[in-house]
C-alpha positions in Angstrom: -5.1 -5.5 -12.8 -2.8 -6.7 -10.3 -3.5 -7.0 -6.5 -1.5 -4.8 -4.0 0.8 -7.7 -3.2 1.4 -8.5 -6.9 2.3 -4.9 -7.3 4.6 -4.9 -4.3 6.4 -8.1 -5.6 6.8 -6.9 -9.2 8.1 -3.5 -8.1 10.6 -5.0 -5.8 11.8 -7.4 -8.5 12.0 -4.6 -11.0 14.2 -2.5 -8.6 16.6 -5.6 -8.1 16.7 -6.1 -11.9 17.5 -2.4 -12.5 20.0 -2.1 -9.7 21.8 -5.3 -11.3 21.6 -3.4 -14.6 19.7 -6.6 -15.9 17.8 -6.5 -19.1 14.3 -7.9 -19.4 15.6 -10.4 -21.8 18.4 -11.5 -19.5 16.2 -11.9 -16.5 13.7 -13.8 -18.6 16.5 -16.2 -19.7 17.3 -16.8 -16.0 13.7 -17.4 -15.0 13.2 -19.6 -18.3 10.3 -17.2 -19.3 10.0 -14.8 -22.2 11.3 -11.1 -21.9 7.5 -10.2 -22.7 6.4 -12.1 -19.6 8.9 -9.9 -17.4 7.6 -6.8 -19.3 4.1 -7.8 -18.5 4.8 -8.4 -14.9 6.4 -5.0 -14.5 3.6 -3.3 -16.2 1.0 -2.4 -13.4 -1.9 -2.5 -16.1 -1.3 -6.2 -17.1 -2.5 -9.2 -15.2 0.7 -11.2 -15.4 2.4 -11.8 -12.1 5.2 -13.7 -10.4 4.1 -17.1 -8.7 5.9 -18.5 -5.7 8.2 -20.5 -7.9 9.3 -17.4 -9.7 9.9 -15.6 -6.4 12.0 -18.4 -5.3 14.2 -18.3 -8.4 14.4 -14.4 -8.2 15.8 -14.8 -4.6 18.4 -17.3 -5.9 19.2 -14.8 -8.8 19.7 -11.8 -6.6 21.1 -13.5 -3.8 18.5 -12.5 -1.3 15.6 -14.1 0.7 12.1 -14.8 -0.6 11.0 -12.3 2.0 12.7 -9.5 0.1 9.8 -9.8 -2.4 7.0 -10.1 0.1 5.7 -7.1 2.1 6.4 -7.3 5.9 2.7 -6.5 6.7 -0.5 -7.4 4.9 -1.6 -4.8 2.5 
């Protein structure tokens, strides 16, 4: 089970992906991971989570800051 921070990060990344009308496969290709990894990260029941390198790449892909994927206050 993901932690609260991991859930926050995966939900924010999923929202950016959906807002960009981007498929799991396309985002996986951009991050150099499989689309099943992205699917598992977005599934709250799975343990897979983005690491800081993934978050850095997500910020580049979506042209935002790292802080957009991290909660403002501790959870």
